N, CA, C and O atoms as a GROMACS GRO file, in nm:
protein
  512
    1UNK      N    1   0.084  -0.118   0.000
    1UNK     CA    2   0.000   0.000   0.000
    1UNK      C    3   0.089   0.125   0.000
    1UNK      O    4   0.186   0.132   0.074
    2UNK      N    5   0.055   0.222  -0.083
    2UNK     CA    6   0.133   0.344  -0.093
    2UNK      C    7   0.111   0.433   0.028
    2UNK      O    8   0.003   0.438   0.086
    3UNK      N    9   0.217   0.505   0.066
    3UNK     CA   10   0.206   0.604   0.171
    3UNK      C   11   0.125   0.721   0.120
    3UNK      O   12   0.111   0.740  -0.001
    4UNK      N   13   0.070   0.799   0.213
    4UNK     CA   14  -0.013   0.913   0.175
    4UNK      C   15   0.061   1.007   0.080
    4UNK      O   16   0.005   1.049  -0.022
    5UNK      N   17   0.186   1.038   0.112
    5UNK     CA   18   0.264   1.131   0.029
    5UNK      C   19   0.287   1.080  -0.112
    5UNK      O   20   0.286   1.158  -0.207
    6UNK      N   21   0.307   0.951  -0.126
    6UNK     CA   22   0.326   0.893  -0.258
    6UNK      C   23   0.197   0.895  -0.338
    6UNK      O   24   0.198   0.922  -0.458
    7UNK      N   25   0.088   0.868  -0.271
    7UNK     CA   26  -0.042   0.862  -0.335
    7UNK      C   27  -0.091   1.002  -0.377
    7UNK      O   28  -0.162   1.015  -0.477
    8UNK      N   29  -0.052   1.103  -0.303
    8UNK     CA   30  -0.100   1.239  -0.327
    8UNK      C   31   0.013   1.334  -0.364
    8UNK      O   32   0.007   1.453  -0.333
    9UNK      N   33   0.114   1.284  -0.431
    9UNK     CA   34   0.230   1.364  -0.465
    9UNK      C   35   0.192   1.487  -0.546
    9UNK      O   36   0.247   1.595  -0.524
   10UNK      N   37   0.101   1.473  -0.641
   10UNK     CA   38   0.062   1.588  -0.723
   10UNK      C   39  -0.002   1.698  -0.640
   10UNK      O   40   0.025   1.816  -0.663
   11UNK      N   41  -0.086   1.662  -0.545
   11UNK     CA   42  -0.151   1.759  -0.459
   11UNK      C   43  -0.048   1.828  -0.369
   11UNK      O   44  -0.051   1.950  -0.354
   12UNK      N   45   0.042   1.751  -0.310
   12UNK     CA   46   0.148   1.808  -0.227
   12UNK      C   47   0.235   1.904  -0.309
   12UNK      O   48   0.269   2.012  -0.261
   13UNK      N   49   0.271   1.865  -0.430
   13UNK     CA   50   0.354   1.950  -0.513
   13UNK      C   51   0.281   2.077  -0.553
   13UNK      O   52   0.342   2.184  -0.559
   14UNK      N   53   0.152   2.068  -0.579
   14UNK     CA   54   0.075   2.189  -0.612
   14UNK      C   55   0.078   2.287  -0.496
   14UNK      O   56   0.100   2.406  -0.516
   15UNK      N   57   0.055   2.238  -0.376
   15UNK     CA   58   0.055   2.324  -0.257
   15UNK      C   59   0.195   2.383  -0.237
   15UNK      O   60   0.210   2.502  -0.210
   16UNK      N   61   0.296   2.299  -0.249
   16UNK     CA   62   0.433   2.346  -0.230
   16UNK      C   63   0.470   2.449  -0.336
   16UNK      O   64   0.547   2.541  -0.308
   17UNK      N   65   0.417   2.435  -0.455
   17UNK     CA   66   0.442   2.535  -0.560
   17UNK      C   67   0.392   2.672  -0.516
   17UNK      O   68   0.459   2.773  -0.538
   18UNK      N   69   0.274   2.676  -0.453
   18UNK     CA   70   0.221   2.802  -0.403
   18UNK      C   71   0.311   2.866  -0.299
   18UNK      O   72   0.322   2.989  -0.294
   19UNK      N   73   0.376   2.785  -0.217
   19UNK     CA   74   0.469   2.836  -0.116
   19UNK      C   75   0.597   2.886  -0.183
   19UNK      O   76   0.642   2.998  -0.156
   20UNK      N   77   0.653   2.804  -0.269
   20UNK     CA   78   0.781   2.835  -0.331
   20UNK      C   79   0.770   2.954  -0.426
   20UNK      O   80   0.867   3.029  -0.443
   21UNK      N   81   0.656   2.972  -0.487
   21UNK     CA   82   0.634   3.088  -0.574
   21UNK      C   83   0.655   3.218  -0.495
   21UNK      O   84   0.718   3.312  -0.545
   22UNK      N   85   0.605   3.223  -0.373
   22UNK     CA   86   0.622   3.342  -0.288
   22UNK      C   87   0.768   3.351  -0.242
   22UNK      O   88   0.825   3.460  -0.240
   23UNK      N   89   0.827   3.239  -0.207
   23UNK     CA   90   0.966   3.236  -0.162
   23UNK      C   91   1.061   3.286  -0.271
   23UNK      O   92   1.153   3.363  -0.242
   24UNK      N   93   1.039   3.246  -0.392
   24UNK     CA   94   1.127   3.290  -0.501
   24UNK      C   95   1.112   3.440  -0.528
   24UNK      O   96   1.208   3.505  -0.569
   25UNK      N   97   0.994   3.492  -0.507
   25UNK     CA   98   0.973   3.636  -0.522
   25UNK      C   99   1.030   3.713  -0.402
   25UNK      O  100   1.065   3.830  -0.415
   26UNK      N  101   1.038   3.648  -0.287
   26UNK     CA  102   1.087   3.712  -0.164
   26UNK      C  103   1.171   3.612  -0.086
   26UNK      O  104   1.120   3.545   0.004
   27UNK      N  105   1.301   3.601  -0.120
   27UNK     CA  106   1.388   3.503  -0.054
   27UNK      C  107   1.406   3.524   0.097
   27UNK      O  108   1.464   3.439   0.164
   28UNK      N  109   1.356   3.634   0.150
   28UNK     CA  110   1.366   3.655   0.295
   28UNK      C  111   1.254   3.582   0.370
   28UNK      O  112   1.248   3.587   0.492
   29UNK      N  113   1.167   3.515   0.298
   29UNK     CA  114   1.054   3.444   0.358
   29UNK      C  115   1.102   3.339   0.458
   29UNK      O  116   1.188   3.256   0.425
   30UNK      N  117   1.049   3.342   0.577
   30UNK     CA  118   1.076   3.242   0.679
   30UNK      C  119   0.949   3.201   0.752
   30UNK      O  120   0.947   3.098   0.820
   31UNK      N  121   0.844   3.279   0.739
   31UNK     CA  122   0.724   3.266   0.820
   31UNK      C  123   0.632   3.156   0.765
   31UNK      O  124   0.587   3.164   0.650
   32UNK      N  125   0.604   3.054   0.847
   32UNK     CA  126   0.516   2.947   0.804
   32UNK      C  127   0.383   2.947   0.877
   32UNK      O  128   0.312   2.847   0.879
   33UNK      N  129   0.350   3.060   0.938
   33UNK     CA  130   0.219   3.073   1.002
   33UNK      C  131   0.106   3.050   0.903
   33UNK      O  132  -0.003   3.006   0.940
   34UNK      N  133   0.132   3.079   0.777
   34UNK     CA  134   0.029   3.063   0.674
   34UNK      C  135  -0.017   2.918   0.663
   34UNK      O  136  -0.136   2.892   0.644
   35UNK      N  137   0.074   2.824   0.676
   35UNK     CA  138   0.037   2.682   0.664
   35UNK      C  139  -0.054   2.644   0.780
   35UNK      O  140  -0.154   2.574   0.761
   36UNK      N  141  -0.020   2.689   0.900
   36UNK     CA  142  -0.106   2.661   1.015
   36UNK      C  143  -0.245   2.722   0.993
   36UNK      O  144  -0.346   2.658   1.023
   37UNK      N  145  -0.249   2.844   0.941
   37UNK     CA  146  -0.377   2.911   0.915
   37UNK      C  147  -0.456   2.837   0.807
   37UNK      O  148  -0.579   2.826   0.817
   38UNK      N  149  -0.387   2.786   0.705
   38UNK     CA  150  -0.456   2.710   0.600
   38UNK      C  151  -0.512   2.580   0.653
   38UNK      O  152  -0.622   2.540   0.614
   39UNK      N  153  -0.438   2.513   0.740
   39UNK     CA  154  -0.489   2.390   0.802
   39UNK      C  155  -0.617   2.421   0.878
   39UNK      O  156  -0.717   2.350   0.864
   40UNK      N  157  -0.615   2.525   0.959
   40UNK     CA  158  -0.735   2.563   1.036
   40UNK      C  159  -0.850   2.601   0.943
   40UNK      O  160  -0.965   2.564   0.967
   41UNK      N  161  -0.819   2.674   0.836
   41UNK     CA  162  -0.921   2.720   0.741
   41UNK      C  163  -0.993   2.601   0.675
   41UNK      O  164  -1.116   2.594   0.675
   42UNK      N  165  -0.915   2.509   0.619
   42UNK     CA  166  -0.976   2.397   0.547
   42UNK      C  167  -1.028   2.288   0.640
   42UNK      O  168  -1.120   2.215   0.604
   43UNK      N  169  -0.971   2.277   0.758
   43UNK     CA  170  -1.026   2.183   0.856
   43UNK      C  171  -1.166   2.229   0.898
   43UNK      O  172  -1.256   2.147   0.916
   44UNK      N  173  -1.184   2.359   0.914
   44UNK     CA  174  -1.316   2.412   0.946
   44UNK      C  175  -1.414   2.379   0.834
   44UNK      O  176  -1.528   2.340   0.860
   45UNK      N  177  -1.370   2.394   0.709
   45UNK     CA  178  -1.458   2.357   0.596
   45UNK      C  179  -1.491   2.209   0.599
   45UNK      O  180  -1.604   2.168   0.573
   46UNK      N  181  -1.392   2.128   0.631
   46UNK     CA  182  -1.412   1.984   0.639
   46UNK      C  183  -1.520   1.951   0.741
   46UNK      O  184  -1.600   1.859   0.721
   47UNK      N  185  -1.522   2.025   0.851
   47UNK     CA  186  -1.621   2.003   0.956
   47UNK      C  187  -1.748   2.086   0.936
   47UNK      O  188  -1.834   2.092   1.023
   48UNK      N  189  -1.758   2.148   0.820
   48UNK     CA  190  -1.875   2.230   0.783
   48UNK      C  191  -1.898   2.345   0.880
   48UNK      O  192  -2.011   2.378   0.916
   49UNK      N  193  -1.785   2.405   0.922
   49UNK     CA  194  -1.790   2.524   1.006
   49UNK      C  195  -1.736   2.641   0.926
   49UNK      O  196  -1.669   2.622   0.825
   50UNK      N  197  -1.765   2.760   0.971
   50UNK     CA  198  -1.708   2.879   0.908
   50UNK      C  199  -1.560   2.885   0.943
   50UNK      O  200  -1.522   2.866   1.058
   51UNK      N  201  -1.476   2.911   0.844
   51UNK     CA  202  -1.332   2.922   0.873
   51UNK      C  203  -1.305   3.038   0.968
   51UNK      O  204  -1.372   3.141   0.961
   52UNK      N  205  -1.207   3.023   1.055
   52UNK     CA  206  -1.174   3.131   1.148
   52UNK      C  207  -1.113   3.250   1.074
   52UNK      O  208  -1.059   3.234   0.964
   53UNK      N  209  -1.122   3.366   1.132
   53UNK     CA  210  -1.059   3.485   1.076
   53UNK      C  211  -0.907   3.465   1.077
   53UNK      O  212  -0.852   3.405   1.169
   54UNK      N  213  -0.843   3.514   0.975
   54UNK     CA  214  -0.699   3.497   0.960
   54UNK      C  215  -0.629   3.630   0.990
   54UNK      O  216  -0.660   3.732   0.930
   55UNK      N  217  -0.535   3.626   1.084
   55UNK     CA  218  -0.454   3.743   1.117
   55UNK      C  219  -0.309   3.703   1.095
   55UNK      O  220  -0.249   3.634   1.176
   56UNK      N  221  -0.254   3.749   0.984
   56UNK     CA  222  -0.118   3.714   0.948
   56UNK      C  223  -0.039   3.838   0.909
   56UNK      O  224  -0.096   3.939   0.868
   57UNK      N  225   0.091   3.829   0.921
   57UNK     CA  226   0.178   3.935   0.872
   57UNK      C  227   0.177   3.936   0.719
   57UNK      O  228   0.120   3.846   0.657
   58UNK      N  229   0.239   4.035   0.661
   58UNK     CA  230   0.237   4.053   0.515
   58UNK      C  231   0.291   3.933   0.440
   58UNK      O  232   0.227   3.884   0.347
   59UNK      N  233   0.409   3.884   0.478
   59UNK     CA  234   0.468   3.770   0.407
   59UNK      C  235   0.382   3.645   0.421
   59UNK      O  236   0.356   3.576   0.323
   60UNK      N  237   0.339   3.617   0.543
   60UNK     CA  238   0.256   3.500   0.566
   60UNK      C  239   0.124   3.512   0.491
   60UNK      O  240   0.072   3.413   0.440
   61UNK      N  241   0.071   3.633   0.484
   61UNK     CA  242  -0.055   3.653   0.412
   61UNK      C  243  -0.037   3.627   0.262
   61UNK      O  244  -0.127   3.573   0.197
   62UNK      N  245   0.078   3.664   0.207
   62UNK     CA  246   0.106   3.635   0.065
   62UNK      C  247   0.112   3.484   0.041
   62UNK      O  248   0.061   3.435  -0.059
   63UNK      N  249   0.175   3.411   0.132
   63UNK     CA  250   0.180   3.265   0.120
   63UNK      C  251   0.038   3.209   0.131
   63UNK      O  252  -0.001   3.123   0.053
   64UNK      N  253  -0.038   3.258   0.228
   64UNK     CA  254  -0.175   3.211   0.247
   64UNK      C  255  -0.256   3.229   0.119
   64UNK      O  256  -0.322   3.136   0.074
   65UNK      N  257  -0.250   3.348   0.059
   65UNK     CA  258  -0.327   3.374  -0.063
   65UNK      C  259  -0.281   3.287  -0.180
   65UNK      O  260  -0.362   3.235  -0.256
   66UNK      N  261  -0.150   3.271  -0.193
   66UNK     CA  262  -0.095   3.191  -0.302
   66UNK      C  263  -0.139   3.045  -0.290
   66UNK      O  264  -0.186   2.985  -0.387
   67UNK      N  265  -0.124   2.989  -0.171
   67UNK     CA  266  -0.160   2.849  -0.150
   67UNK      C  267  -0.312   2.832  -0.152
   67UNK      O  268  -0.361   2.730  -0.202
   68UNK      N  269  -0.385   2.927  -0.101
   68UNK     CA  270  -0.531   2.919  -0.103
   68UNK      C  271  -0.582   2.913  -0.247
   68UNK      O  272  -0.676   2.839  -0.276
   69UNK      N  273  -0.522   2.990  -0.336
   69UNK     CA  274  -0.564   2.986  -0.477
   69UNK      C  275  -0.544   2.846  -0.535
   69UNK      O  276  -0.628   2.797  -0.610
   70UNK      N  277  -0.432   2.783  -0.502
   70UNK     CA  278  -0.405   2.646  -0.548
   70UNK      C  279  -0.505   2.550  -0.485
   70UNK      O  280  -0.558   2.461  -0.553
   71UNK      N  281  -0.532   2.566  -0.356
   71UNK     CA  282  -0.626   2.477  -0.286
   71UNK      C  283  -0.766   2.488  -0.345
   71UNK      O  284  -0.833   2.386  -0.365
   72UNK      N  285  -0.810   2.608  -0.371
   72UNK     CA  286  -0.944   2.627  -0.429
   72UNK      C  287  -0.953   2.562  -0.567
   72UNK      O  288  -1.056   2.504  -0.602
   73UNK      N  289  -0.846   2.572  -0.644
   73UNK     CA  290  -0.842   2.505  -0.774
   73UNK      C  291  -0.848   2.354  -0.757
   73UNK      O  292  -0.924   2.287  -0.827
   74UNK      N  293  -0.768   2.299  -0.663
   74UNK     CA  294  -0.767   2.154  -0.643
   74UNK      C  295  -0.898   2.102  -0.587
   74UNK      O  296  -0.934   1.986  -0.608
   75UNK      N  297  -0.971   2.187  -0.514
   75UNK     CA  298  -1.103   2.148  -0.464
   75UNK      C  299  -1.210   2.156  -0.574
   75UNK      O  300  -1.323   2.112  -0.555
   76UNK      N  301  -1.174   2.212  -0.688
   76UNK     CA  302  -1.269   2.227  -0.798
   76UNK      C  303  -1.360   2.347  -0.782
   76UNK      O  304  -1.466   2.353  -0.844
   77UNK      N  305  -1.319   2.441  -0.698
   77UNK     CA  306  -1.402   2.559  -0.672
   77UNK      C  307  -1.368   2.677  -0.761
   77UNK      O  308  -1.450   2.768  -0.776
   78UNK      N  309  -1.250   2.678  -0.819
   78UNK     CA  310  -1.209   2.788  -0.905
   78UNK      C  311  -1.109   2.736  -1.007
   78UNK      O  312  -1.050   2.630  -0.989
   79UNK      N  313  -1.090   2.811  -1.116
   79UNK     CA  314  -0.989   2.768  -1.214
   79UNK      C  315  -0.848   2.786  -1.159
   79UNK      O  316  -0.827   2.855  -1.059
   80UNK      N  317  -0.753   2.724  -1.226
   80UNK     CA  318  -0.613   2.740  -1.190
   80UNK      C  319  -0.580   2.889  -1.191
   80UNK      O  320  -0.627   2.961  -1.279
   81UNK      N  321  -0.502   2.937  -1.095
   81UNK     CA  322  -0.470   3.080  -1.090
   81UNK      C  323  -0.418   3.132  -1.224
   81UNK      O  324  -0.322   3.078  -1.281
   82UNK      N  325  -0.481   3.236  -1.271
   82UNK     CA  326  -0.444   3.295  -1.399
   82UNK      C  327  -0.517   3.237  -1.518
   82UNK      O  328  -0.501   3.286  -1.630
   83UNK      N  329  -0.596   3.134  -1.498
   83UNK     CA  330  -0.671   3.069  -1.606
   83UNK      C  331  -0.820   3.104  -1.590
   83UNK      O  332  -0.861   3.160  -1.488
   84UNK      N  333  -0.898   3.069  -1.691
   84UNK     CA  334  -1.042   3.094  -1.682
   84UNK      C  335  -1.124   2.967  -1.687
   84UNK      O  336  -1.241   2.967  -1.647
   85UNK      N  337  -1.066   2.858  -1.735
   85UNK     CA  338  -1.141   2.733  -1.748
   85UNK      C  339  -1.115   2.640  -1.630
   85UNK      O  340  -1.002   2.629  -1.581
   86UNK      N  341  -1.221   2.574  -1.587
   86UNK     CA  342  -1.210   2.471  -1.483
   86UNK      C  343  -1.176   2.340  -1.554
   86UNK      O  344  -1.259   2.286  -1.627
   87UNK      N  345  -1.055   2.291  -1.534
   87UNK     CA  346  -1.015   2.168  -1.603
   87UNK      C  347  -0.989   2.052  -1.509
   87UNK      O  348  -0.978   1.939  -1.555
   88UNK      N  349  -0.979   2.077  -1.382
   88UNK     CA  350  -0.948   1.971  -1.286
   88UNK      C  351  -1.071   1.930  -1.207
   88UNK      O  352  -1.145   2.016  -1.159
   89UNK      N  353  -1.095   1.801  -1.194
   89UNK     CA  354  -1.199   1.759  -1.100
   89UNK      C  355  -1.148   1.784  -0.958
   89UNK      O  356  -1.028   1.775  -0.933
   90UNK      N  357  -1.237   1.813  -0.870
   90UNK     CA  358  -1.196   1.848  -0.734
   90UNK      C  359  -1.157   1.730  -0.648
   90UNK      O  360  -1.212   1.620  -0.663
   91UNK      N  361  -1.062   1.752  -0.558
   91UNK     CA  362  -1.029   1.654  -0.456
   91UNK      C  363  -1.120   1.680  -0.337
   91UNK      O  364  -1.180   1.788  -0.328
   92UNK      N  365  -1.132   1.585  -0.249
   92UNK     CA  366  -1.213   1.603  -0.129
   92UNK      C  367  -1.135   1.688  -0.030
   92UNK      O  368  -1.013   1.677  -0.021
   93UNK      N  369  -1.205   1.771   0.044
   93UNK     CA  370  -1.140   1.862   0.139
   93UNK      C  371  -1.058   1.785   0.243
   93UNK      O  372  -0.959   1.838   0.293
   94UNK      N  373  -1.098   1.664   0.277
   94UNK     CA  374  -1.020   1.586   0.374
   94UNK      C  375  -0.882   1.551   0.318
   94UNK      O  376  -0.784   1.549   0.394
   95UNK      N  377  -0.872   1.524   0.189
   95UNK     CA  378  -0.742   1.497   0.126
   95UNK      C  379  -0.656   1.623   0.128
   95UNK      O  380  -0.535   1.616   0.150
   96UNK      N  381  -0.718   1.736   0.105
   96UNK     CA  382  -0.646   1.863   0.109
   96UNK      C  383  -0.592   1.890   0.249
   96UNK      O  384  -0.477   1.930   0.264
   97UNK      N  385  -0.674   1.870   0.350
   97UNK     CA  386  -0.631   1.892   0.488
   97UNK      C  387  -0.516   1.798   0.523
   97UNK      O  388  -0.418   1.841   0.586
   98UNK      N  389  -0.525   1.672   0.483
   98UNK     CA  390  -0.416   1.577   0.509
   98UNK      C  391  -0.287   1.623   0.442
   98UNK      O  392  -0.179   1.613   0.500
   99UNK      N  393  -0.298   1.675   0.321
   99UNK     CA  394  -0.180   1.723   0.249
   99UNK      C  395  -0.120   1.844   0.318
   99UNK      O  396   0.002   1.853   0.334
  100UNK      N  397  -0.203   1.936   0.360
  100UNK     CA  398  -0.154   2.053   0.433
  100UNK      C  399  -0.085   2.012   0.563
  100UNK      O  400   0.016   2.070   0.601
  101UNK      N  401  -0.140   1.912   0.629
  101UNK     CA  402  -0.079   1.864   0.754
  101UNK      C  403   0.054   1.794   0.728
  101UNK      O  404   0.146   1.803   0.810
  102UNK      N  405   0.065   1.725   0.616
  102UNK     CA  406   0.192   1.663   0.580
  102UNK      C  407   0.299   1.770   0.562
  102UNK      O  408   0.412   1.755   0.609
  103UNK      N  409   0.264   1.877   0.496
  103UNK     CA  410   0.357   1.988   0.477
  103UNK      C  411   0.389   2.053   0.610
  103UNK      O  412   0.504   2.086   0.638
  104UNK      N  413   0.288   2.070   0.692
  104UNK     CA  414   0.305   2.129   0.825
  104UNK      C  415   0.406   2.047   0.906
  104UNK      O  416   0.488   2.105   0.978
  105UNK      N  417   0.400   1.915   0.896
  105UNK     CA  418   0.495   1.828   0.968
  105UNK      C  419   0.633   1.830   0.904
  105UNK      O  420   0.734   1.814   0.973
  106UNK      N  421   0.639   1.850   0.774
  106UNK     CA  422   0.764   1.847   0.701
  106UNK      C  423   0.850   1.970   0.728
  106UNK      O  424   0.973   1.962   0.726
  107UNK      N  425   0.787   2.083   0.754
  107UNK     CA  426   0.861   2.207   0.772
  107UNK      C  427   0.962   2.198   0.887
  107UNK      O  428   1.080   2.228   0.866
  108UNK      N  429   0.922   2.157   1.007
  108UNK     CA  430   1.022   2.149   1.115
  108UNK      C  431   1.130   2.043   1.088
  108UNK      O  432   1.246   2.062   1.126
  109UNK      N  433   1.092   1.935   1.024
  109UNK     CA  434   1.190   1.829   0.995
  109UNK      C  435   1.303   1.883   0.907
  109UNK      O  436   1.420   1.865   0.939
  110UNK      N  437   1.267   1.951   0.797
  110UNK     CA  438   1.369   2.004   0.707
  110UNK      C  439   1.438   2.126   0.766
  110UNK      O  440   1.554   2.152   0.733
  111UNK      N  441   1.370   2.200   0.850
  111UNK     CA  442   1.433   2.315   0.916
  111UNK      C  443   1.539   2.269   1.015
  111UNK      O  444   1.642   2.335   1.030
  112UNK      N  445   1.516   2.157   1.084
  112UNK     CA  446   1.617   2.102   1.175
  112UNK      C  447   1.742   2.060   1.097
  112UNK      O  448   1.855   2.078   1.143
  113UNK      N  449   1.720   2.005   0.979
  113UNK     CA  450   1.833   1.957   0.900
  113UNK      C  451   1.905   2.068   0.823
  113UNK      O  452   2.027   2.064   0.808
  114UNK      N  453   1.829   2.168   0.775
  114UNK     CA  454   1.889   2.268   0.688
  114UNK      C  455   1.880   2.411   0.736
  114UNK      O  456   1.907   2.504   0.660
  115UNK      N  457   1.843   2.430   0.861
  115UNK     CA  458   1.832   2.566   0.912
  115UNK      C  459   1.697   2.628   0.884
  115UNK      O  460   1.603   2.560   0.842
  116UNK      N  461   1.688   2.758   0.908
  116UNK     CA  462   1.559   2.827   0.900
  116UNK      C  463   1.497   2.824   0.761
  116UNK      O  464   1.375   2.840   0.747
  117UNK      N  465   1.577   2.805   0.658
  117UNK     CA  466   1.523   2.795   0.522
  117UNK      C  467   1.535   2.652   0.469
  117UNK      O  468   1.522   2.630   0.348
  118UNK      N  469   1.558   2.557   0.556
  118UNK     CA  470   1.579   2.419   0.514
  118UNK      C  471   1.465   2.363   0.432
  118UNK      O  472   1.487   2.302   0.327
  119UNK      N  473   1.342   2.382   0.478
  119UNK     CA  474   1.226   2.332   0.404
  119UNK      C  475   1.216   2.400   0.269
  119UNK      O  476   1.197   2.333   0.167
  120UNK      N  477   1.228   2.531   0.267
  120UNK     CA  478   1.214   2.607   0.143
  120UNK      C  479   1.320   2.567   0.041
  120UNK      O  480   1.290   2.550  -0.078
  121UNK      N  481   1.443   2.551   0.086
  121UNK     CA  482   1.551   2.512  -0.005
  121UNK      C  483   1.532   2.368  -0.054
  121UNK      O  484   1.555   2.339  -0.171
  122UNK      N  485   1.490   2.280   0.035
  122UNK     CA  486   1.468   2.140  -0.003
  122UNK      C  487   1.359   2.130  -0.110
  122UNK      O  488   1.379   2.067  -0.213
  123UNK      N  489   1.246   2.192  -0.085
  123UNK     CA  490   1.132   2.181  -0.176
  123UNK      C  491   1.160   2.253  -0.308
  123UNK      O  492   1.122   2.203  -0.414
  124UNK      N  493   1.224   2.368  -0.304
  124UNK     CA  494   1.243   2.446  -0.425
  124UNK      C  495   1.328   2.374  -0.529
  124UNK      O  496   1.315   2.401  -0.649
  125UNK      N  497   1.415   2.284  -0.486
  125UNK     CA  498   1.498   2.212  -0.582
  125UNK      C  499   1.416   2.113  -0.667
  125UNK      O  500   1.464   2.069  -0.772
  126UNK      N  501   1.296   2.079  -0.624
  126UNK     CA  502   1.214   1.983  -0.697
  126UNK      C  503   1.102   2.049  -0.779
  126UNK      O  504   1.026   1.980  -0.847
  127UNK      N  505   1.093   2.181  -0.772
  127UNK     CA  506   0.986   2.250  -0.843
  127UNK      C  507   1.044   2.341  -0.951
  127UNK      O  508   1.148   2.404  -0.930
  128UNK      N  509   0.977   2.348  -1.065
  128UNK     CA  510   1.028   2.432  -1.174
  128UNK      C  511   1.024   2.580  -1.139
  128UNK      O  512   1.063   2.664  -1.220
   0.00000   0.00000   0.00000
């Protein structure tokens, strides 16, 4: 049986692309509060509750918006950012939450190994 990450590699990479896109535009990025906020946001949707209000700094808010656009596309709620056509069938919100949590767990692991930008540097080498 495949591990969750292997089974959902495309979803994880899509989310990570949203993070790395902001990092490449602003290499000073270190703040991962956005991932925690996204987990809370989509977990609330999963439980059919209103998502909590988000209070983030500027950099974290840019990550939140970037990843949220990818998440909405993967849920089938909006087209891919910058596109007009809906071409992807949606994933279930529970799969999205699991993927966000995988990334949430991965950040400290790679940060321990590679310093404060360890996760960002590790992931960016695998994304175009």
